[in-house]
C-alpha positions in Angstrom: 106.8 140.2 24.1 104.8 143.4 23.5 106.7 146.7 23.4 104.7 149.1 25.5 106.4 152.1 23.8 104.3 151.2 20.7 101.3 153.1 22.1 102.3 156.3 20.4 101.7 154.6 17.0 98.1 153.7 17.7 96.9 157.2 16.4 97.5 155.9 12.9 94.6 153.5 13.2 90.9 154.2 13.3 89.8 155.7 16.6 87.6 152.7 17.7 90.1 150.1 16.8 93.0 152.1 18.2 91.2 152.3 21.6 90.7 148.5 21.7 94.3 147.8 20.8 95.5 150.3 23.4 93.5 148.6 26.1 94.7 145.1 25.1 98.3 146.1 25.0 98.2 147.9 28.3 96.5 144.9 29.9 99.2 142.5 28.6 102.0 144.9 29.5 100.6 145.3 33.0 100.3 141.6 33.5 103.9 141.0 32.3 105.2 143.7 34.6 103.3 142.4 37.5 104.5 138.8 36.8 108.1 140.0 36.6 107.8 141.4 40.1 106.1 138.4 41.5 108.7 136.0 40.0 111.3 137.7 42.3 109.3 136.4 45.3 107.4 133.3 44.4 107.3 132.6 40.7 104.5 133.2 38.2 102.6 131.4 35.5 100.5 132.9 32.7 98.4 129.7 33.0 95.5 129.2 35.3 96.3 127.9 38.8 94.8 124.6 39.7 91.9 124.8 42.1 92.7 124.2 45.8 90.6 122.5 48.4 90.5 123.3 52.1 91.5 126.4 54.0 95.2 127.4 54.1 96.9 128.1 57.4 98.1 131.7 57.9 101.3 132.3 56.0 101.2 128.8 54.3 100.7 128.5 50.5 98.1 125.7 49.9 99.4 122.7 47.9 97.7 121.3 45.0 95.2 118.6 45.8 96.9 115.2 46.2 95.7 111.8 45.5 95.6 110.0 48.9 96.2 106.2 48.9 93.6 104.5 51.1 94.9 102.8 54.2 95.0 99.1 53.6 92.2 97.2 55.3 93.2 95.6 58.6 94.0 91.9 58.2 93.0 90.0 61.3 95.7 87.6 62.7 95.4 83.8 62.7 94.5 82.6 66.2 95.6 79.1 66.9 94.5 77.1 69.9 97.1 75.7 72.3 96.0 73.4 75.1 98.4 72.4 77.9 98.0 69.7 80.6 94.3 69.2 80.0 92.4 65.9 79.9 90.2 65.0 76.9 86.9 66.8 77.5 83.5 66.6 75.7 83.0 70.3 75.1 84.4 73.0 72.8 86.3 75.8 74.6 85.0 78.4 72.2 81.4 77.2 72.9 82.1 77.3 76.7 83.1 80.9 76.8 80.6 82.0 74.1 83.2 83.1 71.5 81.8 84.5 68.3 83.2 83.7 64.8 85.2 86.6 63.4 85.1 88.4 66.8 87.2 86.4 69.2 88.6 82.9 69.7 90.1 80.8 72.5 93.9 81.0 72.0 95.3 79.2 75.1 94.0 76.8 77.7 96.2 75.7 80.6 94.9 73.2 83.1 96.4 72.9 86.6 95.7 73.3 90.3 94.9 76.9 90.5 92.4 76.3 93.3 94.7 74.4 95.5 96.4 71.0 95.6 94.4 68.3 93.9 92.0 70.7 92.1 91.6 70.6 88.3 91.0 74.0 86.8 91.4 75.5 83.4 92.8 79.0 82.6 91.4 80.1 79.3 92.6 83.0 77.2 90.4 84.3 74.4 91.9 86.7 71.9 90.0 89.3 69.8 90.5 89.8 66.0 91.3 93.5 66.6 94.4 95.7 66.2 94.7 96.1 70.0 94.8 92.3 70.4 92.5 92.4 73.4 92.5 89.3 75.7 89.8 88.0 78.0 90.7 85.4 80.6 88.5 82.9 82.4 89.0 80.2 85.1 86.7 77.2 85.0 86.5 74.3 87.5 84.3 71.2 87.6 85.7 70.3 84.2 84.5 66.7 84.3 80.9 67.7 85.1 79.2 71.0 84.4 82.1 73.5 84.0 81.7 76.5 86.3 83.3 79.9 85.7 85.1 81.1 88.9 87.0 84.1 87.7 87.4 86.4 84.7 89.2 89.5 83.5 88.0 91.3 80.4 89.7 93.5 77.8 93.4 93.2 78.4 95.0 95.4 75.7 97.7 93.4 73.9 97.2 91.0 76.9 99.0 88.0 78.0 98.4 85.5 80.8 100.6 82.8 82.4 100.5 80.4 85.4 103.3 80.9 87.9 105.2 77.9 89.4 103.2 78.6 92.6 99.9 78.3 90.7 99.0 82.0 90.6 97.6 83.8 87.6 100.0 86.4 86.1 98.6 88.9 83.6 100.2 91.6 81.4 98.5 94.4 79.5 99.0 97.8 77.9 97.2 100.7 79.5 95.2 103.0 77.2 97.5 106.0 77.9 100.6 104.0 77.2 102.8 105.9 74.7 103.6 102.5 73.1 100.2 100.8 73.0 101.7 97.4 72.0 104.1 97.3 74.9 102.6 95.9 78.2 103.2 98.2 81.1 100.7 96.9 83.7 101.2 93.5 85.4 98.9 91.8 88.0 98.8 88.5 89.9 95.8 86.7 91.2 95.7 83.9 93.8 93.0 81.5 95.1 92.1 82.3 98.7 89.8 79.4 99.4 86.7 80.9 98.0 87.7 83.3 95.2 90.6 84.7 93.2 92.1 88.0 94.6 94.9 90.2 93.5 98.1 89.7 95.5 101.3 91.6 96.0 104.6 90.2 94.7 107.3 90.6 97.5 109.9 91.8 95.1 110.9 95.5 94.7 113.9 95.5 92.3 114.8 94.6 89.6 111.3 93.3 89.1 108.2 94.8 90.8 105.8 92.0 89.8 105.7 88.2 89.4 105.1 88.4 85.7 108.2 90.6 85.2 110.3 88.4 87.4 109.5 85.2 85.6 110.2 87.0 82.2 113.6 88.0 83.6 114.2 84.4 84.7 113.4 83.2 81.2 116.0 85.7 79.7 118.6 84.4 82.1 117.7 80.8 81.3 118.1 81.6 77.6 121.6 83.0 78.3 120.7 86.4 76.9 123.6 88.9 77.0 123.9 91.5 79.7 121.5 89.7 82.1 124.0 87.8 84.3 123.9 90.5 87.0 120.5 89.2 88.0 122.1 86.0 89.5 124.2 87.9 92.0 122.9 89.7 95.1 125.8 92.2 94.7 124.9 92.7 91.0 121.2 93.4 91.7 122.0 95.9 94.5 124.7 97.7 92.4 122.2 98.0 89.5 119.7 99.6 91.9 122.1 102.1 93.3 123.4 103.1 89.9 120.2 103.1 87.8 117.7 104.5 90.3 119.7 106.3 93.1 122.4 107.5 90.7 125.2 106.9 93.2 128.5 107.2 91.3 130.3 104.3 93.2 129.5 101.9 96.0 131.1 99.3 98.2 129.1 96.1 99.0 129.4 93.5 101.6 127.3 90.5 102.8 126.1 91.0 106.3 124.4 87.6 106.9 122.3 84.8 105.3 119.2 83.6 107.1 118.6 79.9 106.7 115.2 80.3 108.4 113.9 82.9 106.0 116.1 82.0 103.1 117.1 85.6 102.5 120.4 87.4 102.0 121.3 90.7 103.7 123.7 92.9 101.7 125.0 96.4 102.6 125.9 99.0 100.0 127.9 102.0 101.0 127.7 105.2 99.0 131.2 106.4 98.1 129.8 109.7 96.7 129.3 113.0 98.4 128.1 112.7 102.0 128.4 108.9 102.2 125.5 107.0 103.6 124.1 103.7 102.2 121.4 101.1 102.3 120.8 97.6 103.6 119.0 95.2 101.2 117.2 92.0 101.9 117.2 89.7 98.9 115.5 86.3 98.0 115.7 83.8 95.2 112.7 83.8 92.9 110.3 81.1 93.9 112.7 80.3 96.7 114.8 78.1 94.4 118.6 78.4 94.9 119.4 78.6 91.2 117.0 81.4 90.3 117.6 85.1 90.0 117.7 87.5 93.0 115.0 90.0 93.9 115.2 92.7 96.6 112.2 92.6 99.0 113.2 95.3 101.5 115.5 98.3 101.5 116.4 100.4 104.6 118.8 103.1 105.7 122.2 101.7 106.6 122.6 103.6 109.9 118.9 103.9 110.9 119.0 107.6 110.4 115.9 107.4 108.1 112.9 105.5 109.4 109.4 105.4 107.8 106.2 105.7 109.8 103.7 105.6 107.0 102.8 103.9 104.7 103.4 100.4 106.0 104.7 97.8 103.6 102.0 95.8 101.8 99.2 98.3 102.4 96.6 99.5 99.8 96.8 103.2 99.3 94.5 105.8 97.8 95.3 109.4 96.8 96.6 111.4 98.5 98.9 109.1 100.5 100.3 110.2 103.9 104.1 109.9 103.8 105.7 110.2 107.2 109.2 109.6 108.4 111.9 110.4 111.0 115.3 111.6 109.9 118.4 113.1 111.5 118.9 116.3 109.5 122.2 117.9 108.7 120.9 120.6 106.2 117.8 122.6 105.5 116.7 120.0 102.9 115.3 117.0 104.6 113.7 114.3 102.3 112.2 113.7 98.9 109.3 111.3 98.3 108.9 109.6 95.0 106.1 107.2 93.8 107.1 104.5 91.4 104.8 102.3 89.4 105.4 98.6 88.5 107.9 99.5 85.8 109.8 101.8 88.1 108.5 104.9 86.4 108.3 107.9 88.8 104.7 109.1 88.3 104.8 111.5 91.3 107.7 113.4 92.9 107.5 115.9 95.8 110.9 117.4 95.1 112.9 118.7 98.1 111.0 118.7 101.4 112.5 121.3 103.8 112.7 120.3 107.5 111.5 122.3 110.4 115.1 122.5 111.7 118.4 122.6 109.9 119.8 119.8 112.1 118.8 117.2 114.6 116.0 114.7 114.8 113.0 115.8 112.7 109.7 114.1 112.0 107.7 115.1 108.9 104.4 114.2 107.3 103.6 115.0 103.7 100.4 114.4 101.7 101.3 113.2 98.2 98.4 113.2 95.7 98.7 110.9 92.6 96.9 109.8 89.5 97.1 106.5 87.7 96.4 105.8 84.1 94.3 102.7 84.8 91.6 101.5 87.2 92.1 99.0 90.0 95.2 98.1 91.9 98.8 98.6 90.7 101.9 97.3 92.5 104.4 100.0 93.2 106.9 101.6 95.6 107.0 104.7 97.9 110.6 105.8 98.0 112.0 108.1 100.7 115.3 109.8 99.7 117.2 111.7 102.5 120.3 113.9 102.1 122.8 115.5 104.3 123.8 117.8 101.5 122.1 121.0 100.2 121.2 119.1 97.0 118.3 116.6 97.2 119.7 114.8 94.1 122.7 113.7 96.3 120.8 111.2 98.4 122.6 109.5 101.2 119.9 107.3 102.8 117.0 105.6 101.0 114.0 103.5 102.2 111.7 101.7 99.7 108.2 100.6 100.7 106.3 98.1 98.5 102.5 98.9 98.3 99.4 98.7 96.2 98.3 102.0 94.6 94.6 102.1 93.9 92.6 104.3 91.5 
C-alpha cells in the first residue's frame, strides 16, 4: 500500500516527474481511502464491476445478469378414446365432430337414452391438447342413419362430463377466475325436455348443491373413503350444515316424520347456543334410492318466526335480487342475507340489516347486487339468517332458498 506521507519526498525529483508521481499517488491514496469507507457499508472491489441490465428499483442494488433456464416446452397429454354402451358404427367419432390432428381428439363416448326411453344417443367429449385441458361436448342422435347434432357445450376448462342415473348430462369445469385453475368449481346439469336440452336445477342444497357433486360424493362413500360416513345419515348431514355453515356450537336433533308419499325425511335441529332457535330440514336420498346418501332439499325456521317472501325456490335471478322476509324481531338487528354459489362460497353478504323496530313483527325488503365469475346460469342458495341477539353472527333462525343465479 502507498504511504501518503511520502509526498514531502517528491521535491528530490525533477519537477515534471515529481508532479506526475504526486498526482498518481494522491489518486491511489484517495481511491484506497474511499474504498475503506465504502467497505464499512457495502464492500468494495478494485476491479471493474460487471455490467448490469435493466433498471434497478429504488433502494435495491441490481444483481449481476443471470443465465435463465428456458421453460421446458409443454408436452401434450396422450388422449385415449373410451367408448361405452355404443353399437358398432360405420363412422369415426373424430371425423364426426371435425377434430383436428394435434389440436383436439375425442376422448369419451357414452351411448344411452338421453332423449327419453328407447332413444339411442351418444354423448361425445373431445379434449384439447392444451395446458387448460379444454373439453367440448356434443350429443348426437340418429346414429344408425345420418348422425345429427342435438346439443353442444364448448370450451369447458379442465372439463368433465358424465351421464347421471336419470339420463341427464352433468358437466364440471374451472372458471377463468378460479384461484386454482385445475380445480373445477362450476357444475351444470342438462336434461332433454322433448325438443332440446335445457339446464335444470338439482333439488339438493347441502351437502351438495349440484347433481355432479352429489354423484361424486356417492362415489366416495361407495369407495369407503374415510370421514365420509356422515353423508349416509340425515342427522349427520344436518349436523354438518349447522356446524360448518351456521357455526352453531352444539345442536340437538330429532326426526319429526317420514313421508312415504314424497319419500322425504323431516329432521329438526335445535340450536343450543346463545338465544336458542333452530331449523327444520327436509331430506331425500340421492336418486330416490334407499341406500344412497342424504341431501337436504329444504330448510326453514323451526318456529316459523322467519318466513321468506322473495325469492321463490327454483326461480332464475338477475342482479340485483330482491330479498324480502318477515321476522319477529327481538333486537335492533334483524336479518343478514348471504348468497352462496354451487360450492357454498359466499360471494355476496349484506351484513347486519337493521329493522324498522327493535321488537315485534317486521317485514323488510333488501336489494342485493351480485357479480359472477362466469356467464350463464349457476345453481346457488339465498340464505336468510335471523338473530334475537345484538350480534348477527349468532343466528337463531335460518331459511335457505335454492335458485339459479344468472350473469
